[in-house]
N, C-alpha and C positions, 0 to 999 in steps of 0.2 A: 389523680394531680395532671395539671399543665405543663409538659416539658417545651424550652424549646429548640428549635433544631439549627439554630446557628453553627458552624464550624460541626456540627454531625456526618456530613462527606463531604467526603474527598473527590471537587467535581476534577473530574477528566472525561477526552473521549479519549478510547483508545488505542493507540494504533498498533502494540502490540499485536492487539487482536487482526489488524492486515496483514502484520505480518503470519500468524500464524496461518490465515488462510493462504496466503501465499508460499509459505511453506508445504502445505497440503498436496496444490496443485502441482508442487516443483514434483510431489510423491505419484499423485496419481492422471497425470496428463499424457498422454498415450504419445509417442511420438508424430504422428501425424494425426494428431485430433483435429487440430482445425478445422473450421469451415471456409473453405472458399467458393465465390459466387462465380459465374463465369466468367461477369465482367471483369470481376477482380481478377481472374488468372487469364483471357483471353489472351491479352498483349504484356502479361508478366515473361514469356520469353528466356525459358527453362530449359534444355538442355540434351536431344537427343534426337537421331532420325533414321531414315532409310541407309544413308552415308557413314551412317557408325553401325555399321554390320554385326556387332557385336560390342558388349560392356566394354571390354576391352579398349575397341577403339574407341570409345567414349573415354575413354578414360586417356588413352593416347593425344585425342583431341582438348581435353583438359591442360593437360602438358604443357600443347606448344602455346596454350594462353597462358601460361601464368610464366614460364621462361621469358614470355616479350619484356616482363616487367619485373622478372628475375625475383619473384613470389613463387615460396616454399611453398607445398603441397598438402596446404592442409584441409581439404574440402572432402568430404564425403559423397562419393556422384551414385545416385541410387536412382535405381529404375524405380516407378510406381506409377501404375497402372490406372485408368477410369480417372486420371486429374485432368484430364482434354485440355492440357498442356505440360507445364513445368515452374519451377519457383526455388527460390532461392529461399534456406530458412537457418535458423538457428537453435538450436536444441542446448541447454543445459552448457551451452561456449561449446558446444560443435556445431561447423559451419556445413550446412548441406548443401546439396540442389539436386529435385526432385525432379526426372522426367519423364515424362511420359512418352512412348515409342510411339505411338499411333501417330498423335499428335504432332510431333514430330516427322514423321513420314507426309504425313497429308503437307503438313509446311512446303517440301521437299518437292512435294509433284505440280505446285502451284511457282515452286520459284526455280530456285540451282541447289547446287551440293554448299557452297559458301555461305548458306541462309540458316542450316547446322550452328556452321561452325560461328556465326554471328549471333545467333540467340544463348549459344552457351556463354560467349563470352557477353554478354547484355546482363548474364546472367553473376557471372563473375563480377561482371561493375558494380552490382550490388553489395556485394559485399565487401569489396574495394574500398566504396564509400562508405558505408556505413549503415545503411539501410537495413540490413536484415536484421534485426533485434529478434530476440527471442525469442519462442512463443511464447515460453510458461510467462514472461511481465502483461502481455495481454491478456493472454487470458486470469491471470490475477488479479485483472484492475489498477494494475501501479502505472505499468506504462496505457499512455490514450493512444490508438487509432491516429496514424497520422493525417493530416483531412487534407481533404483533395487537391487543395492546392501542393501542398508537399507530397502528397506521392504522386504527379504527375511532373516536378521537377525533378525528383527521383529516379521517375520515367527516363527523362529527358538524360539526366549525367549516367547512367547506366548504358543508354543509347552512343552517348559521346565514347564511352570509354570501348563498347563493340566496333566504331568506326575506327578506333586507333592501332587496337590491336590489329583489325582484317588489314590495315596499311600496313603495319610492323610483317603482318604474317604473307605479302605480296597480292594482294586481292587490288585489283581491279577499281574503281566508286561505284561502280554501276554494281562488281560482288559485293562491294561491303553495302548496298541500298536494294539488294536482292531480298532480303527478309522486313521489309519498309512493304514488297507490295502485296501483303495479307492485311493491308491498314486499310483505315479509310478516313476519308475529309469530312471531317460531322462535328459540331459543335462541342468542347467537351467540357461545358462548366462544371457540368455534374458527373465527371467520369474521373476513374479514376487514373485514367491514359491519355495524353494527351493529344491532340490529330496528327493526320500525319503529317502533314508541310511541317510540322513542328520539331515533329519526327525525324523526321529527312534531313532537318536539317540539321539537328543538335548528331546523326553520321556524321553530317556529312565537316561539323568541326570537329570534331574527333578526330578524322581521317587526315584534313588541315593538320592540326595538330602532330601527326608522325612526319609532315612533310610533304602533302599531298601527292604522291606516288608511291608505288610498291618497290621500285626504286631503292628506297632508303631502305626496310625489311629490316637488313642488319645496322641500320643506324643504333648504335646505344643510347644517345643521347631523351632518358623517358622522364618524358614530366615528374617533376616531383612527387605529387598527390599521388600518383601509381607505382611509388615507388615502394617494395613489399623482399627484404631477404628474410634468410632463414632465423635471424635476429630479431629480430624486429616484427611486432606482430600489430596488424588495424587500428584503429580506435572501436571495431565492434568487438575484435577477439580480447581486447582488455577490460572491453562492457561486460562482455559476459562473463568474465573469469571475473568481474566483481562482482555479480549475478551467483555465480556459485558461494566465492567466501560468503555472501552474502547471509544465501540458505541454509549456511554449515554456519554462521551465529560468530563468523571473524568479520565482526565492523570495519574494525580499524584496517585489516586488509584490504577489505571492498573498497573502499573511501579509497586508497592506495590505486587500485587497477582504475577506480573511477573516474582521477585526476589523472593516471595516462590518458585515459582515453580523451577526452578533456584536452589534454596539451598535446597530443597529435589534430586532432578535429574541433576547436573550439567554440564553433557554435553546437556543440552534440547536447539539446535539449536534454531528454532520458541519461544520457550522462549525469547532468547534473540533476535533474529529479531525483535519481535512485543515489546519488551523492548523498545529496539533502537529507533522505530516507533514512541510511544511511547514521548517520550526526546524528539527526536524532537521537536516535536507541544509543548511542554512547553518553548523550547529552549534553554537546558541543549545539547550544537552542542558538548562538550569535553563527554558528556557519552554518545552521541548518535553513537559518531565517534567507542566510544570503546568498546559500544553493537557492530557493525557492523564488527570490525577489529575483535572481537570471534568470531563471524555466521562464518565468512574466514576463522579461525583458523581450528574451526571444522569440516566445510564445503568446501576444498579451489577452487570449481566449485559452489561456489552458484553465481553467476550472480545476482543475485538480490540486496545482500550485498554490493557488488561493487558499483555499479550504487547507492541506496541509499546511500551507503559513498560519493561514487564522489560528491551528490547532497548538502551535508552536507558541505564536505568541500569549494565548489562554497557559500554555502550564510557564508559564516567568508573570504573569499577572496582568499582564498588555491585553484586557478588554474589551477597550474603546479600539485599538488597533485589530483586534481579531476580527470584532462585528464589523470592521470595515471591509477585513478579507471576505469573510460569509457575504455577505452585502453583495462584493462584486463575482461570487461566486454562486450567487444564486443567481443575479443577472443574466451571466452566462449560462448557465442550466439549473434550471431550478428544479430540486430536486429534496428526501426526505430528511437526505445526510445532513446538509444544510443550512434546511432549518432547525433541526437539531443541534447544531453546535452551537448556532444562532442564538438560537433561545437559550439553553446553559450559561452561555457569556454573560447574558440578560442577564439571568439568575445570580452570576455572583456582583453584577452591579449592585443588582436587587430593582432590579428595573420586572418586579412581578406580572404586574402586566401585559410587558411585552412577552415575558419569557413563557406565558402559559397560550398567550397567541402562537408564536415556533412551534411550541412544545404541543401543541393541538393540531394544526396544521401539517407539521409533520405526522403525527400517528391518526391521520388522516387518510397523507399520502399511502402512507405506510404503518398498519395496524399493528405490527408484530417485530418493529426496531427496539430490541427492548431498551437500549440508553434513552429515547424521548420517554418512554413510560414509565420509567425508574424518576427520571430527572424531573416529568412531571410529578409524579409525587411527591416527591422533595422541596419542590416550590406549593406546591398545597399545605406541608409540612410547615413548613414558612410562614404562610397566610391562616394558618391554624383550620384549614378546611381540611380537617383531621379524617372525615367519612371521605370527602373525595382520595386523598392521600391515600388511605387503606386501596381504593377499588383501583388506581394506578397500579398500587406493590402488588395486590392479588395481579395485575397483568403483565406486570414486569416476574413474580414469580412462575407462573406460566410458561414466560418463555425459555426461562432462565429458573431454571427447578431448586438447583445447588448453588444459588449465589446469596451467601449467609447473610451480607447486608440487608440487601432485603428482607427477609426474614426480621432481622434486627429493628429494619427502622418501622417495617410495619407493624413490628412488637410494642415501639414507642410508642407508634400512632394511638392504638386501642390502648396504651397505659393513660395516654393524653384524655379519650373520652371513658374513662374508668372501666374501658371492657378486661379487668384485673388478668382474670382465669385467660382469655387469647393473648393476652402479653406474653403471660408466662409461656401461653405452649410457645409461644412463636423465639423468646429467647430460648426454649431448650431445644427448638430445632434449629438456630442459629449453631449453640454448642455443639450437636450433631454434626453440621456440616465441618467446622471449623472449633474443636475444643480450647483450644489456642486465645480466643476471641473473650480477653478478661473480663472485659465491660459488659460483654452477655450476662456473664454472671454476676458482675454488681448490678444490673440493671433487673435481672431478674431475682436479685435477692432483698433490691428496694420494693417488684413489688410481690412479692410474700410478704416483707413486712408491712403493707397496707395489709394485705388480706389477714392480718396475724398468723400467719405463717412465720412464726421467729424464729424455730428451728433450721428452720429449711433456709432459710433468710440466712442464717448465721454461716452454715454450710457452704452456701454460696461465697459469703464473705471470706472466709477459709482461705476457700479458691483463688478469690485474686488476690489477697495477700503471697499466698503460697506462689502464685506466679506474676504478680509486679514487685511483691517485698514491702516495706513498711510504707504503706498509703493512707498516709494523716486521716482522711475522710471514711475511709473503708472501713478505720481499727475505731473510729469514732458511732460511725453508723453498729458495728458490731455490739460495743458495747453496750449503743439505747437498746439496742434487740436482746443481751441480755439484760440487762433494766428491765424491761416489759415481762419478762419469763420470770424475775423475782429474785435474778441472783445478780446482786450488788455489788458479790467482793468481784465475779467474777468483769463487771463492767468497769468497776473502778480501776479493773489491771486495765483494763485498757486505752483508759480514758487518761491514765496517768503515763502510758505509754505513746499516748498522742500530743500528752503536754510536754515529756520530755523531747519529743520532736517540732515543739514549739509551739503547737496551737494552744492559745489564751481561752478560747471558749473552754477547754477541757479541760484546763488547768483549773477556770473556775469551778467545771462542778465535781472535780477531788475535792476543791477546798469546801464547797456546800451539802455535798453528799457524801464523802470517802471519809467520816473522821477515825 
């Protein structure tokens, strides 16, 4: 029996899979598990030196810096050997400054004791300006690392903050610039950190913002962007709180925190991205699209935003719009995931050639991505290439052995080439994985009827009726199975039931055969 596959599969690229992977990473990523290249760490400029003869002195230095701007001490200052530098980072909403004492000692031997304080202030500046996002977001692939251009801009903002702090603490301009002596004047096009002259200019800018003289160290006119008190959190803190709530399944709460982060920092790209993601999980498709659009406005090269906006357009049936977004994502970064999503959207538009081309490209790039194999199998089923579909379902099942849909649809493909025993075996496997899959019972019943196994078919039809209630078509089919077994009385009872439910064909059978 040939069977069509239209409407047999609800198309989706499952964003919940991404969430599950992220939640797993939140549990598994150790606190200092990220890898940093020497170049990324060399000028990161985090916190401790020989002028800090103990960890308590480093703590006191941090207090001095935070007191300048009235910020609460909600940082964890942690010695971290063998990183050959220091680093501002966050983990699960907690802000850390990691510092290598040996590295800081080397800095001080080449400059002076003000350099240690400047380096620590620089790292605090990364936190104050919301640069140090949670490492689990990068590890989970949810947030892309900032571009080189953005990273250089962030370093200059942190330098400016350091210059401001040192002026307020009474340093001369030469003292404030001491830590820049280790920098080099070089082409910074492909570097995460700006060239020396730009960094010196930023330190001077911050120093000038404080009043251009250490004599105003006690002036309380702190620039608005640096003001933090015990009751007001930074944009980054709200963002990290949002991450925690997202990871715990509190999507509405995460949206609220991301919104607070955005209100403090209106161009906070990652807050818009994660707010969009959370909105998608509460089915706010309109809000989700709006936030991804804002991400794209702020960062036109953010291929993840194009891809996710495409997924959302898929969900609401805007397949042409989805394809346009996947096109842009592929232009920015060709990869199997974009091809797979675009192929699925083309399938929904019945562009079977286009769908097969994209899905085949996705499989070429990544043979072990389940969704590409699964979707291509469905496309082949729609164009009645059942043998090809079976091969792709085989691969999908190899990749996801407990996916009941793959067994169900492979069973239908086998049924279409009259491999009834193979179909029954797959329907049976479907039921073993998902005992509530009533369509598998129904289809297995049809296949058993085709093989003459009418008692087995009746048992399956009974199960469907038990699970689904009075299904007219199944009641009629059960009546036919009984008729074929010579149980005309039982058949007539089923047909009368179907007729009572409004089925005219069953009513005619009753008139013709049930006197």
